[in-house]
KEKE-3310 file (N, C-alpha, C; in steps of 0.2 Angstrom, whole numbers, plus 5000, padded with zeros to 4 digits):
npx = (3698:3688:3679:3689:3690:3674:3674:3684:3675:3663:3669:3672:3662:3657:3663:3653:3645:3639:3651:3653:3659:3674:3672:3682:3698:3705:3711:3721:3736:3749:3764:3774:3787:3790:3797:3811:3815:3829:3837:3846:3837:3837:3829:3818:3815:3814:3803:3794:3798:3794:3780:3779:3782:3771:3761:3744:3746:3752:3767:3779:3776:3780:3793:3804:3814:3827:3833:3849:3851:3865:3866:3875:3870:3864:3855:3856:3862:3852:3841:3849:3848:3834:3829:3830:3834:3847:3849:3866:3868:3878:3880:3883:3878:3865:3853:3840:3823:3818:3829:3836:3826:3825:3839:3837:3827:3833:3843:3836:3828:3838:3844:3833:3823:3810:3794:3779:3775:3779:3781:3782:3787:3789:3803:3798:3787:3772:3763:3745:3741:3730:3737:3743:3733:3724:3730:3732:3719:3715:3724:3720:3710:3713:3719:3734:3743:3742:3736:3737:3729:3737:3736:3739:3751:3757:3743:3743:3752:3757:3752:3755:3756:3744:3739:3744:3737:3724:3724:3730:3719:3708:3710:3711:3698:3691:3698:3708:3698:3685:3688:3691:3678:3674:3680:3691:3707:3718:3730:3747:3754:3767:3770:3767:3760:3756:3764:3767:3775:3776:3773:3784:3793:3799:3804:3810:3810:3812:3810:3812:3812:3808:3798:3794:3783:3770:3776:3776:3763:3755:3766:3761:3745:3748:3748:3738:3734:3725:3728:3724:3715:3714:3708:3709:3720:3730:3744:3753:3760:3771:3773:3778:3781:3785:3784:3795:3802:3790:3789:3801:3801:3788:3793:3803:3794:3783:3796:3796:3782:3783:3792:3786:3775:3784:3789:3779:3767:3766:3766:3754:3744:3747:3743:3728:3724:3727:3720:3709:3700:3690:3698:3712:3711:3710:3721:3729:3723:3725:3740:3739:3736:3748:3748:3736:3735:3746:3740:3729:3735:3741:3730:3726:3738:3735:3722:3729:3736:3729:3721:3733:3735:3723:3712:3702:3693:3700:3693:3684:3694:3700:3690:3688:3700:3698:3685:3689:3699:3691:3682:3691:3696:3685:3681:3693:3691:3680:3679:3688:3683:3671:3677:3682:3672:3664:3675:3674:3682:3690:3685:3688:3702:3707:3707:3716:3723:3711:3707:3719:3721:3716:3726:3739:3738:3736:3750:3756:3753:3759:3772:3773:3771:3785:3791:3792:3804:3816:3828:3837:3833:3838:3840:3837:3834:3823:3819:3815:3806:3797:3795:3783:3773:3764:3755:3749:3743:3728:3713:3708:3702:3690:3683:3686:3679:3669:3673:3677:3662)
npy = (4947:4947:4958:4966:4961:4963:4976:4981:4973:4980:4994:4991:4990:5002:5004:5003:5017:5030:5039:5057:5073:5080:5098:5110:5119:5127:5132:5128:5121:5113:5109:5097:5085:5071:5056:5043:5030:5019:5005:4994:4991:4991:4984:4989:5001:5010:5007:5015:5027:5029:5032:5039:5052:5051:5056:5065:5081:5098:5100:5108:5108:5098:5087:5073:5064:5052:5042:5035:5019:5014:5006:4994:4993:4998:5009:5021:5027:5024:5032:5045:5046:5048:5059:5064:5069:5063:5059:5051:5038:5031:5019:5006:5001:5004:5001:5002:5009:5018:5023:5030:5039:5046:5053:5057:5067:5075:5082:5088:5097:5105:5112:5119:5117:5121:5116:5111:5099:5081:5066:5048:5034:5018:5009:4998:5000:5006:5021:5029:5041:5051:5052:5065:5073:5067:5068:5080:5087:5082:5089:5100:5100:5102:5091:5084:5072:5060:5045:5034:5022:5008:4996:4979:4974:4963:4951:4938:4930:4919:4908:4914:4930:4931:4930:4942:4951:4950:4953:4967:4972:4970:4978:4989:4994:4989:4992:5006:5014:5015:5017:5032:5035:5036:5047:5044:5038:5033:5024:5025:5014:5010:5014:5026:5037:5055:5068:5084:5096:5106:5098:5090:5100:5103:5091:5084:5071:5056:5045:5026:5010:4994:4996:5011:5018:5014:5018:5032:5035:5031:5042:5055:5053:5050:5062:5069:5072:5067:5056:5057:5051:5043:5037:5036:5039:5032:5019:5003:4989:4978:4963:4949:4932:4921:4909:4907:4920:4929:4925:4930:4944:4947:4944:4952:4963:4960:4962:4973:4981:4976:4984:4998:4995:4992:5008:5016:5013:5019:5034:5036:5029:5041:5050:5047:5050:5065:5070:5065:5059:5048:5043:5044:5035:5024:5023:5017:5005:4998:4995:4984:4973:4965:4957:4951:4944:4934:4930:4923:4911:4905:4903:4893:4883:4881:4875:4861:4860:4860:4847:4840:4840:4832:4838:4841:4833:4821:4824:4835:4842:4843:4847:4859:4866:4864:4871:4884:4885:4884:4894:4902:4902:4902:4915:4923:4918:4922:4935:4938:4934:4943:4957:4955:4954:4966:4975:4970:4962:4948:4932:4918:4920:4922:4909:4900:4909:4913:4900:4896:4908:4909:4901:4909:4919:4913:4906:4921:4925:4914:4919:4931:4927:4920:4930:4937:4930:4933:4942:4951:4957:4954:4964:4961:4961:4961:4955:4964:4962:4961:4967:4977:4989:5004:5004:4992:4988:4984:4996:5005:5014:5018:5009:5014:5026:5019:5011:5020:5023)
npz = (5277:5270:5272:5265:5251:5247:5248:5238:5227:5228:5225:5210:5203:5202:5189:5179:5180:5172:5165:5164:5154:5162:5166:5157:5164:5157:5144:5132:5122:5128:5129:5128:5134:5130:5138:5136:5143:5139:5137:5130:5117:5103:5095:5095:5098:5088:5080:5089:5091:5079:5078:5088:5082:5071:5080:5084:5083:5086:5081:5085:5098:5105:5110:5109:5119:5123:5136:5135:5144:5151:5139:5127:5114:5097:5103:5106:5096:5085:5090:5088:5076:5070:5073:5088:5104:5114:5129:5138:5148:5160:5173:5182:5194:5196:5188:5185:5179:5188:5193:5182:5177:5189:5186:5174:5175:5184:5180:5171:5178:5180:5170:5167:5157:5146:5147:5148:5153:5154:5148:5149:5143:5137:5129:5120:5117:5108:5101:5103:5089:5095:5108:5114:5111:5120:5133:5133:5134:5148:5155:5154:5159:5173:5180:5186:5186:5176:5170:5154:5144:5143:5135:5123:5115:5111:5115:5110:5110:5118:5129:5144:5138:5137:5149:5154:5147:5151:5164:5163:5157:5161:5176:5170:5170:5182:5192:5188:5180:5186:5197:5197:5189:5203:5209:5217:5218:5202:5198:5192:5177:5175:5161:5147:5154:5160:5167:5176:5176:5187:5197:5201:5205:5213:5221:5213:5205:5212:5218:5225:5224:5216:5209:5203:5197:5205:5216:5215:5213:5225:5234:5229:5231:5245:5248:5246:5233:5219:5205:5187:5173:5157:5146:5131:5130:5121:5122:5117:5126:5124:5133:5141:5134:5139:5153:5161:5161:5162:5177:5183:5179:5188:5199:5203:5204:5214:5224:5223:5228:5240:5246:5245:5254:5265:5267:5264:5270:5284:5277:5272:5279:5289:5278:5277:5291:5290:5278:5277:5267:5256:5244:5250:5260:5251:5243:5254:5255:5243:5244:5255:5245:5243:5255:5259:5246:5252:5264:5259:5254:5264:5272:5265:5267:5281:5282:5278:5289:5299:5296:5298:5311:5317:5316:5310:5297:5283:5269:5272:5275:5262:5256:5257:5254:5240:5237:5241:5231:5219:5220:5218:5206:5196:5199:5192:5181:5175:5176:5167:5156:5158:5155:5142:5133:5138:5133:5119:5114:5103:5108:5105:5101:5114:5121:5127:5137:5144:5151:5156:5163:5178:5185:5180:5188:5201:5203:5205:5218:5225:5222:5229:5242:5242:5240:5253:5259:5250:5252:5242:5225:5209:5197:5180:5164:5153:5137:5124:5107:5100:5085:5079:5069:5073:5065:5061:5073:5082:5079:5091:5095:5092:5102:5114:5117:5121:5133:5141:5147)
capx = (3698:3679:3678:3696:3686:3667:3677:3684:3671:3660:3671:3673:3657:3657:3666:3645:3643:3644:3656:3653:3667:3675:3674:3690:3699:3709:3712:3729:3742:3752:3771:3777:3793:3791:3806:3810:3822:3829:3842:3847:3832:3840:3825:3811:3814:3813:3794:3790:3800:3791:3774:3779:3781:3766:3757:3742:3750:3758:3776:3784:3773:3784:3800:3806:3821:3830:3840:3852:3854:3871:3867:3881:3869:3863:3850:3855:3861:3845:3837:3849:3849:3829:3830:3828:3839:3848:3855:3869:3869:3881:3880:3881:3878:3860:3851:3832:3822:3816:3836:3838:3822:3827:3844:3836:3822:3836:3846:3832:3827:3844:3844:3826:3822:3803:3790:3774:3772:3782:3775:3786:3784:3793:3805:3795:3778:3770:3759:3741:3740:3728:3737:3744:3727:3719:3731:3730:3713:3715:3728:3716:3703:3714:3724:3743:3747:3739:3738:3736:3730:3741:3734:3742:3756:3755:3740:3738:3758:3756:3745:3758:3755:3735:3736:3745:3731:3717:3727:3729:3713:3703:3711:3710:3692:3688:3701:3708:3692:3681:3690:3690:3673:3669:3683:3696:3714:3720:3737:3753:3756:3774:3771:3760:3758:3760:3765:3767:3783:3775:3772:3791:3798:3802:3809:3813:3807:3815:3808:3819:3810:3808:3790:3794:3777:3768:3777:3775:3757:3755:3768:3754:3740:3748:3748:3733:3735:3722:3729:3719:3715:3714:3707:3708:3726:3733:3749:3755:3764:3774:3774:3784:3777:3785:3783:3801:3803:3785:3789:3806:3797:3783:3796:3804:3787:3782:3798:3795:3777:3787:3796:3782:3774:3789:3791:3774:3763:3764:3764:3748:3740:3744:3736:3724:3721:3728:3718:3702:3697:3692:3706:3717:3710:3708:3729:3732:3721:3729:3747:3737:3735:3753:3747:3731:3737:3749:3735:3723:3741:3742:3723:3728:3740:3731:3719:3733:3740:3721:3721:3738:3733:3717:3707:3697:3694:3704:3688:3682:3699:3700:3684:3689:3705:3693:3682:3694:3702:3686:3683:3697:3696:3679:3681:3699:3691:3675:3681:3693:3679:3667:3682:3683:3665:3662:3678:3672:3687:3688:3683:3694:3708:3712:3704:3721:3722:3706:3707:3725:3722:3718:3735:3743:3736:3737:3757:3756:3750:3765:3779:3772:3775:3792:3798:3794:3811:3820:3831:3837:3831:3843:3835:3837:3833:3817:3820:3810:3808:3790:3793:3778:3771:3757:3748:3748:3739:3719:3711:3703:3702:3681:3683:3692:3673:3664:3679:3677:3656)
capy = (4945:4947:4964:4967:4958:4967:4984:4980:4974:4987:5000:4989:4987:5008:5003:5004:5022:5032:5046:5064:5075:5087:5107:5114:5126:5133:5130:5129:5116:5109:5108:5090:5081:5064:5054:5035:5027:5013:4999:4990:4992:4993:4981:4989:5009:5015:5009:5018:5034:5032:5032:5047:5057:5051:5062:5073:5085:5100:5096:5111:5108:5092:5084:5067:5061:5046:5040:5030:5018:5007:5003:4992:4992:5004:5010:5027:5026:5023:5037:5051:5047:5048:5068:5062:5071:5059:5059:5043:5036:5024:5016:4999:4997:5008:4998:5002:5015:5024:5029:5031:5044:5053:5056:5060:5073:5082:5087:5094:5103:5110:5115:5123:5118:5124:5112:5112:5090:5076:5060:5043:5030:5011:5008:4992:5003:5011:5025:5028:5047:5052:5050:5068:5075:5065:5071:5089:5089:5080:5094:5107:5097:5103:5085:5086:5065:5056:5038:5033:5014:5004:4990:4974:4973:4953:4946:4932:4924:4913:4910:4919:4936:4932:4931:4950:4956:4950:4956:4974:4974:4970:4982:4996:4993:4986:4998:5015:5018:5013:5024:5037:5038:5041:5053:5040:5037:5025:5024:5024:5008:5009:5016:5028:5041:5059:5073:5090:5098:5108:5093:5087:5106:5105:5088:5077:5063:5054:5035:5022:5007:4994:4999:5017:5020:5014:5022:5038:5039:5034:5047:5059:5050:5054:5071:5072:5074:5061:5053:5057:5043:5045:5029:5036:5039:5022:5015:4998:4988:4971:4956:4941:4926:4914:4909:4911:4929:4931:4925:4935:4950:4948:4944:4962:4970:4959:4966:4983:4982:4973:4990:5002:4992:4994:5013:5019:5012:5024:5040:5035:5032:5049:5054:5046:5057:5073:5073:5063:5056:5042:5044:5041:5027:5018:5020:5013:4998:4995:4993:4978:4969:4958:4955:4949:4936:4928:4926:4917:4904:4903:4898:4884:4878:4881:4867:4854:4859:4856:4839:4835:4837:4829:4844:4842:4826:4823:4825:4842:4845:4843:4850:4866:4869:4863:4877:4890:4885:4884:4900:4908:4900:4905:4922:4928:4916:4926:4939:4939:4935:4948:4960:4954:4955:4973:4979:4968:4958:4941:4927:4913:4918:4921:4903:4899:4915:4912:4896:4897:4914:4906:4898:4913:4923:4907:4908:4928:4922:4911:4921:4936:4923:4918:4935:4939:4928:4936:4950:4955:4953:4957:4967:4959:4965:4959:4956:4965:4958:4959:4971:4978:4996:5007:5003:4987:4990:4985:5001:5003:5021:5020:5007:5020:5030:5013:5008:5025:5025)
capz = (5271:5267:5270:5259:5244:5247:5246:5231:5221:5227:5219:5204:5200:5199:5182:5176:5181:5166:5166:5162:5154:5165:5161:5155:5168:5155:5135:5129:5119:5133:5129:5132:5134:5128:5138:5134:5147:5135:5137:5125:5114:5097:5091:5094:5098:5080:5079:5094:5087:5073:5081:5090:5076:5068:5083:5079:5087:5084:5082:5089:5105:5108:5108:5111:5123:5126:5140:5135:5148:5151:5134:5124:5106:5094:5102:5105:5087:5082:5093:5086:5067:5069:5076:5096:5109:5118:5136:5139:5156:5164:5179:5183:5198:5197:5181:5186:5175:5193:5194:5176:5178:5193:5186:5169:5179:5191:5172:5166:5183:5181:5165:5165:5150:5145:5146:5153:5156:5150:5148:5150:5138:5137:5121:5117:5116:5100:5104:5096:5085:5099:5113:5116:5112:5125:5136:5136:5137:5155:5159:5155:5166:5180:5182:5185:5185:5172:5167:5150:5146:5144:5128:5123:5107:5108:5119:5108:5106:5121:5136:5147:5136:5135:5156:5156:5143:5154:5171:5163:5155:5170:5181:5169:5170:5186:5196:5187:5176:5193:5207:5193:5191:5209:5214:5220:5213:5199:5199:5188:5175:5170:5153:5144:5160:5158:5174:5175:5177:5192:5203:5204:5203:5221:5227:5206:5203:5218:5219:5226:5224:5210:5206:5203:5195:5210:5222:5214:5213:5232:5236:5226:5233:5254:5248:5244:5224:5216:5199:5182:5169:5151:5144:5123:5127:5120:5122:5117:5128:5125:5137:5142:5130:5143:5162:5167:5159:5169:5185:5184:5179:5193:5205:5203:5204:5220:5227:5221:5231:5248:5248:5245:5260:5272:5265:5262:5274:5286:5275:5269:5287:5291:5273:5280:5296:5286:5272:5280:5262:5255:5242:5254:5263:5245:5242:5260:5255:5238:5246:5256:5239:5243:5263:5256:5241:5255:5267:5254:5252:5270:5273:5262:5271:5289:5282:5279:5298:5304:5296:5300:5319:5316:5319:5300:5294:5276:5265:5275:5272:5253:5253:5259:5247:5233:5236:5239:5225:5212:5218:5214:5198:5194:5200:5187:5173:5173:5176:5160:5150:5155:5152:5133:5129:5139:5127:5113:5109:5103:5113:5104:5102:5118:5125:5133:5142:5149:5157:5163:5168:5187:5187:5182:5197:5207:5204:5207:5227:5229:5222:5234:5248:5242:5241:5260:5262:5248:5252:5238:5219:5207:5190:5175:5158:5150:5130:5119:5101:5096:5080:5075:5069:5075:5059:5065:5079:5082:5079:5099:5097:5093:5107:5118:5121:5125:5138:5146:5147)
cpx = (3692:3678:3685:3691:3681:3670:3678:3679:3667:3661:3673:3667:3651:3659:3662:3643:3645:3646:3654:3660:3667:3676:3682:3691:3702:3710:3717:3731:3745:3760:3775:3784:3791:3798:3802:3815:3822:3836:3841:3842:3831:3831:3819:3809:3812:3804:3791:3791:3795:3783:3775:3776:3776:3762:3751:3740:3753:3765:3780:3782:3776:3792:3802:3814:3821:3833:3842:3854:3859:3868:3873:3877:3869:3859:3850:3859:3857:3843:3839:3850:3840:3826:3831:3834:3840:3855:3860:3870:3873:3883:3878:3878:3867:3858:3844:3830:3819:3822:3838:3831:3824:3835:3842:3833:3828:3840:3842:3830:3831:3844:3838:3824:3815:3800:3788:3772:3778:3778:3780:3785:3790:3796:3802:3787:3779:3766:3751:3743:3736:3732:3738:3737:3724:3722:3732:3724:3712:3719:3725:3710:3706:3720:3730:3745:3741:3741:3734:3733:3734:3737:3740:3746:3751:3750:3740:3746:3759:3750:3747:3757:3747:3734:3738:3741:3727:3719:3725:3723:3707:3705:3710:3705:3689:3692:3703:3703:3685:3681:3689:3684:3670:3674:3686:3704:3715:3727:3740:3753:3761:3774:3764:3756:3762:3760:3768:3772:3781:3776:3779:3794:3803:3806:3810:3808:3808:3811:3812:3816:3810:3802:3790:3787:3773:3768:3776:3769:3755:3757:3762:3751:3741:3747:3742:3730:3731:3725:3723:3719:3712:3714:3707:3716:3730:3739:3748:3758:3767:3775:3777:3781:3781:3786:3789:3802:3796:3786:3795:3804:3793:3788:3798:3797:3785:3788:3796:3788:3778:3791:3793:3777:3776:3790:3787:3768:3760:3762:3758:3742:3739:3741:3731:3720:3720:3721:3710:3698:3697:3696:3710:3718:3711:3717:3731:3727:3724:3736:3745:3738:3741:3752:3742:3732:3742:3745:3732:3727:3740:3736:3723:3730:3738:3728:3723:3735:3734:3720:3725:3737:3728:3711:3699:3700:3697:3698:3687:3687:3701:3694:3684:3692:3703:3687:3685:3697:3698:3684:3685:3697:3690:3678:3685:3695:3685:3674:3687:3687:3673:3671:3681:3677:3662:3668:3678:3680:3686:3688:3689:3699:3714:3710:3710:3722:3718:3707:3715:3725:3723:3723:3739:3741:3738:3745:3760:3757:3756:3772:3779:3773:3781:3795:3799:3801:3816:3823:3830:3834:3835:3838:3843:3833:3825:3817:3814:3811:3804:3791:3787:3777:3763:3753:3746:3743:3731:3718:3705:3701:3693:3680:3684:3685:3671:3668:3676:3668:3656)
cpy = (4948:4954:4968:4968:4961:4975:4985:4979:4979:4993:4996:4989:4997:5009:5006:5010:5026:5040:5052:5069:5081:5094:5109:5118:5129:5128:5131:5123:5118:5109:5102:5087:5076:5061:5048:5033:5020:5011:4994:4988:4995:4988:4983:4998:5012:5013:5015:5025:5038:5034:5039:5053:5057:5056:5066:5079:5090:5100:5101:5111:5101:5089:5077:5067:5054:5045:5033:5025:5013:5004:5001:4991:4999:5009:5019:5030:5028:5031:5043:5051:5048:5055:5067:5065:5066:5060:5050:5045:5031:5024:5010:4998:5002:5008:5002:5009:5020:5025:5032:5040:5049:5056:5059:5068:5076:5087:5090:5099:5109:5114:5119:5123:5119:5119:5111:5102:5088:5068:5054:5037:5024:5013:5005:4995:5006:5015:5027:5038:5051:5054:5058:5074:5074:5067:5077:5090:5087:5086:5100:5106:5100:5097:5086:5078:5061:5050:5037:5027:5010:4998:4985:4974:4965:4948:4941:4928:4919:4912:4915:4928:4937:4933:4939:4955:4956:4950:4964:4976:4974:4975:4988:4997:4994:4989:5003:5016:5018:5017:5031:5041:5042:5044:5049:5042:5034:5028:5024:5018:5008:5014:5021:5035:5052:5063:5081:5092:5103:5103:5089:5093:5106:5099:5081:5073:5058:5048:5031:5013:5004:4996:5007:5020:5020:5019:5029:5039:5039:5040:5054:5058:5052:5059:5074:5074:5067:5061:5055:5050:5046:5039:5030:5040:5033:5022:5007:4993:4980:4968:4952:4937:4922:4915:4909:4917:4931:4934:4931:4943:4953:4949:4951:4966:4967:4963:4972:4984:4980:4980:4997:4999:4995:5001:5017:5018:5019:5032:5040:5035:5038:5056:5053:5052:5064:5075:5070:5061:5050:5039:5040:5036:5021:5016:5016:5004:4995:4991:4987:4972:4962:4954:4950:4943:4933:4925:4921:4911:4902:4898:4894:4880:4877:4877:4861:4854:4856:4850:4835:4834:4834:4833:4844:4834:4826:4826:4834:4846:4846:4846:4858:4871:4868:4869:4883:4891:4889:4891:4906:4908:4902:4913:4923:4923:4922:4932:4943:4939:4940:4954:4962:4956:4963:4977:4977:4966:4951:4936:4921:4912:4919:4915:4901:4902:4914:4905:4894:4905:4914:4906:4904:4919:4922:4907:4916:4926:4919:4913:4927:4934:4921:4922:4939:4936:4931:4942:4953:4952:4958:4956:4964:4960:4961:4959:4957:4964:4958:4968:4971:4986:4998:5006:4996:4984:4988:4994:5001:5011:5024:5015:5012:5025:5025:5012:5013:5027:5020)
cpz = (5266:5266:5264:5251:5242:5246:5240:5225:5224:5225:5211:5200:5198:5193:5179:5175:5174:5167:5160:5161:5157:5161:5161:5158:5163:5147:5134:5126:5123:5126:5130:5130:5133:5128:5138:5135:5141:5137:5135:5120:5105:5092:5090:5093:5092:5080:5084:5093:5083:5073:5083:5085:5072:5072:5080:5083:5084:5085:5085:5097:5110:5106:5110:5113:5125:5127:5135:5138:5150:5145:5132:5114:5103:5096:5103:5097:5083:5081:5086:5078:5065:5074:5084:5100:5115:5123:5137:5147:5157:5169:5180:5188:5201:5189:5180:5182:5180:5194:5187:5174:5183:5192:5180:5171:5180:5184:5172:5171:5183:5178:5162:5159:5150:5142:5152:5156:5153:5152:5147:5147:5136:5130:5119:5114:5109:5105:5098:5097:5089:5104:5116:5115:5120:5132:5140:5137:5144:5159:5157:5158:5173:5183:5179:5183:5180:5168:5161:5150:5140:5139:5129:5117:5107:5112:5116:5108:5112:5127:5142:5145:5138:5143:5156:5155:5147:5160:5169:5160:5161:5175:5177:5169:5175:5191:5193:5185:5183:5196:5202:5194:5196:5214:5214:5213:5209:5201:5192:5185:5171:5166:5150:5151:5159:5167:5173:5179:5186:5198:5205:5205:5211:5226:5222:5209:5211:5221:5222:5228:5216:5208:5207:5200:5199:5215:5220:5214:5220:5235:5235:5231:5243:5252:5247:5235:5221:5207:5191:5177:5163:5145:5135:5123:5125:5121:5122:5118:5127:5131:5136:5138:5136:5148:5164:5166:5164:5175:5186:5186:5186:5199:5208:5205:5211:5226:5228:5228:5240:5249:5250:5252:5265:5271:5268:5270:5282:5284:5272:5274:5290:5284:5275:5284:5294:5281:5272:5272:5260:5250:5245:5257:5255:5244:5249:5260:5250:5241:5252:5253:5242:5251:5260:5253:5247:5261:5266:5255:5258:5275:5270:5266:5277:5286:5283:5286:5299:5303:5297:5310:5321:5319:5313:5299:5285:5272:5267:5270:5263:5249:5250:5254:5241:5232:5236:5233:5218:5213:5217:5208:5194:5194:5193:5181:5169:5172:5167:5154:5149:5151:5146:5129:5129:5134:5121:5108:5108:5108:5112:5103:5108:5123:5130:5138:5149:5154:5159:5166:5176:5190:5184:5187:5201:5207:5207:5216:5228:5227:5227:5241:5247:5243:5248:5261:5258:5249:5247:5228:5213:5199:5186:5170:5156:5144:5128:5112:5096:5091:5076:5074:5073:5070:5061:5070:5079:5083:5085:5099:5098:5100:5114:5123:5124:5130:5143:5151:5153)
residu = (MET:ILE:VAL:TYR:TRP:ILE:TYR:ASN:ILE:ILE:ILE:ALA:PHE:CYS:ALA:LEU:ILE:ARG:LEU:LYS:ASP:LYS:PRO:LEU:LYS:THR:ASN:LYS:LYS:HIS:LYS:PHE:MET:MET:ILE:ILE:PRO:ALA:HIS:ASN:GLU:GLU:LYS:VAL:ILE:LYS:ASN:LEU:ILE:GLU:SER:LEU:GLN:LEU:LEU:ASP:TYR:PRO:LYS:GLU:LEU:TYR:ASP:VAL:PHE:VAL:ILE:GLU:ASP:ASN:CYS:THR:ASP:LYS:THR:GLY:GLU:ILE:ALA:ARG:SER:MET:GLY:CYS:LYS:VAL:TYR:THR:ARG:ASN:ASP:SER:LYS:ARG:LYS:THR:LYS:GLY:TYR:ALA:LEU:ASN:TRP:PHE:LEU:ALA:LYS:VAL:LEU:GLU:GLU:LYS:LEU:GLU:TYR:ASP:ALA:PHE:ALA:VAL:ILE:ASP:ALA:ASP:ASN:VAL:VAL:ASP:LYS:ASN:PHE:LEU:ASN:ALA:MET:ASN:ARG:ASN:LEU:CYS:GLN:GLY:GLU:THR:VAL:ILE:GLN:GLY:TYR:LYS:ASP:ILE:LYS:ASN:PRO:THR:ASP:SER:TRP:VAL:SER:SER:GLY:TYR:ALA:LEU:PHE:TYR:TRP:THR:GLN:HIS:ARG:PHE:TYR:HIS:LEU:ALA:ARG:TYR:LYS:VAL:GLY:LEU:SER:PRO:LEU:MET:ASN:GLY:THR:GLY:PHE:VAL:VAL:LYS:PHE:ASP:VAL:ILE:LYS:ASP:THR:GLY:TRP:ASN:THR:LYS:THR:LEU:THR:GLU:ASP:VAL:GLU:PHE:SER:LEU:MET:ASN:ILE:ALA:ASN:GLY:ASN:LYS:LEU:GLY:TRP:ALA:THR:ASP:ALA:ILE:VAL:TYR:ASP:GLU:GLN:PRO:THR:SER:PHE:LYS:GLU:SER:TRP:LYS:GLN:ARG:THR:ARG:TRP:THR:LYS:GLY:HIS:ILE:GLN:ILE:PHE:LYS:TYR:TYR:THR:LYS:ASP:LEU:ALA:LYS:GLY:VAL:ALA:LYS:ASN:ARG:THR:LEU:ALA:SER:PHE:ASP:GLY:LEU:VAL:TYR:ILE:MET:CYS:VAL:PRO:VAL:MET:VAL:ILE:SER:LEU:LEU:LEU:ILE:ILE:VAL:ASN:PHE:ILE:MET:TRP:ALA:LEU:GLN:LYS:MET:THR:PHE:TRP:ARG:MET:ILE:GLY:SER:VAL:ILE:SER:MET:LEU:PHE:ALA:GLY:TYR:ALA:ALA:TYR:ALA:LEU:SER:GLY:VAL:VAL:VAL:LEU:LEU:MET:ASP:ARG:ARG:PRO:LEU:ILE:LYS:MET:TRP:LYS:GLY:ILE:LEU:LEU:TYR:PRO:PHE:PHE:MET:ALA:SER:TRP:ALA:LEU:LEU:ASN:PHE:MET:CYS:LEU:PHE:LYS:ARG:ASN:VAL:LYS:TRP:ASP:LYS:ILE:GLU:HIS:VAL:LYS:ASP:VAL:THR:ILE:ASP:GLU:MET:PRO:LYS:HIS:ASN:SER:ASN:ALA:LYS:ARG:ARG:ALA:LYS)
# end
């Protein structure tokens, strides 16, 4: 446990390194396919499409494709009326985004559509106008799989959405950006990522877990392909506001991580032996996050067992448990405050999120433990209702350069 956390803390401090721009290997405007997997998203998809139509990029060099995935509402109708190319998929037994991407990209490869790269954007997002310019730059620098900056549409709607915001903002700076700066690999983050078609030309998308983004990331890392990171390619994502919805979503994510641990530990270990790089080792370390959180919970349980067996006094047991909980509480609360200050975001509006952020993360440890004994996780849709346009989002373009430093 100590080695695991020391390693991650050392890497996190690398976020403070000043990043120099990579030299361009090519100088061209790539042609992009913008893919929107959508399941009953009639309340929010219009705002996303409008934001994509406002991108500061040559209109002839990108097209918007919508996967109308098992929809029973007007999602496809809205997309068609706004000029999008809609592919309709009906498969009630395979509802996840991973299956939708498997199906759609197989069709695209079969049809041999001429695009250099594709971007995947969730239907509830809105996209900053500089998104494709930033991604095009990274492609010109030689990167083939690139994650953009996933910001939050509703960080102050509730303490739950604030918890998500603090988690993502902290992860972006101290995990993804830190690793990118020292030549390791960040990970995909569900939405706002770009992949060159050359990467999937021979294999297709081909994911099989509930967390297709992390799975695809680790598949690439195991094969020696490090991911890129574009801080100034910003998408705004909606997060759940109720703890019940959050629990349901994070259960699915945790089960996906357990599936990844099962399917890819051996591949990553082989990648470490074959590539002999710290990036491959770092990918292997990442999938230990679920076991580590479970062990953290077990350590608390062990203290109670030792007290019950009279191997520890009551007050020593209480002191040990409180010290572990306080250390975790202080660390999470402090990390939330630090990232808000570094990104120059308002502290006062986030006070509930800061105070309850440790509870938000502790509930994840409990959830990880419970998912060890849960065989199947039913896919349930998370409702997206935050009806906002890109013009209503805070202007963080100027902050993006600072976040990258």
